[in-house]
C-alpha positions, 0 to 999 in steps of 0.5 A: 268905468264898471260900477260895483252891483249892490248885494241886496239883503232879502229878509231884513230882520235882525241877522240880516241887518246886521251882516248888510249892515256890516257889509255896507259899512264896508263901502260895498253897496247894499240894499235891504228889503224888508217890512215897511216898519222898518224901512221907515225906521232906517229912514228916519233914525239910520241903523245902529249897529252893536256888537258884545266886542264894544263895536259900534256903527251908524249907518244912514239910511243911504248906506243900507238903502232899504226898501219894501219894493222887491224891485231892489233885487234888479240890480243886484248881483249878490242876493242873500235870503234872511227870511225865517224859514216858514218864508222861504218859499215866498221870498223864492217867488220873488227872487223868481220875479224881480232878481236879475238872472245872472244874480246869486242867491245865498241862503244865511238862514237857520234849518237844512231844508232852505237851500233845496226850496230855493233851487227848486224854484230859482233853477236858472240861479246859483244858490249856496246855502250858508251858517250864521254860527252867532246870535243877534238881536233887536233891541228895544230902541232899534239897535241891532247888537250882535251878541255871541261869536262866530265866522259866517260859513258859506257852500264853497263855488267856483267864483269863491263867494266866501271871499268876495262877502267877507269884509272887515269885522264880518268874516266869511268862511267856505266849506266843502260840506254846507249840509253837515255844517247846518245839521252841526248849527241845527243841533246847536240851535236846538237850545233856542227854544229852551232859551227862549221857554226860560225868559232868561238870558243864555250866558246865564243859563250856561253858568249852571248845569240844572240848564246844562243838562237839558241842553245836554238831553236836547242835543243828545236827542238830536244826535240819536235822530240824527245817527239813527238817519245816516248824517254827519253834523260838522261842529262850528267849534273846535267841538264835536257835536258827539262830544258836546253832551258830555262836555254841558253835563261837567260841573260848573268848575270845569265847564266854565274855562271851557266855555270861555276858551271856544266861544266868546257871548254877551251877558244879556244875549239871547235866542232869536226865538226868544226875540220871537216870543216876545214880540208875538211872531212865529217862531222857528220850532218846527224848522228846528225840534221839528224836523227832528221828531219828523226823522224821528218818527221815521226812523224810530226814535224816542224823543219825549225831550224835542216832542215835550219842547214843541207843544210848549213853544207852541202854547206860548205862541198861541199866547203871545205872552211874550216868554213863558219863563219856565223852570227846567222841570216845567220845560220837562213836565214834572 
């Protein structure tokens, strides 16, 4: 009898717990590799998942097999990397030491450089890039809540990993241009810092044109840099990246109906960077706006807003007092 090998989530934070939990809820063998605090919490209370659509799933610890011991990767046929970008190299070392030689590694991380790091460290493994379009935040009671819509995207391969990972309530779609998709997501993720600095729900910001103008200006800087570098981003929505700043600048009465058509969003959705500031953790600013600044310096493109945002987020990281709750004018440095 063939025994189905588990899928291991390497880095069970908010995204990792949600993805792994949904895979487990569909009956697939799953294990979560995470920090001791998370392991203890799931062992005592289980893993509760909710979604903006009203879905609710309660999983017992044995459904997701939480552990802080990397040897749990040994039996997995698929390892989904969901750590922060700054932890990618360290996780790659653990995979190299503990994972089976035939395990496929899938990166579900923000940023555009993680797949290259994994491939360099894991030459014997198939490594696939992926993209998570939706927002997930761990609430104060430990519930892992998905707050926006969208389907996972994974690099197309000969074994159709996208179809193998796709389960009920967690569709996965293949793409032939994962690099373009990741650059498109990076452009969208430039708003993460703006949301984190504001201490406002994302939906509240999107309802106010003054905030959307800030989002638009940030994305426009990113688009200018990518054009100079010859990079073609691919949108996760039907709206092409180059057109998004124009839509964001529309009056409220015109923008609202468009938003409702292209995205479903929880009224209390916040960015993962906001969660990082609230919990006193390092953010991924160097892998978002920081990447834009690197390319801007290389190609001689002015990016004053991106530079200002990086400096402001780093100051908030150092202060360790959560979100600074800044206004648009304060973020712009006016």
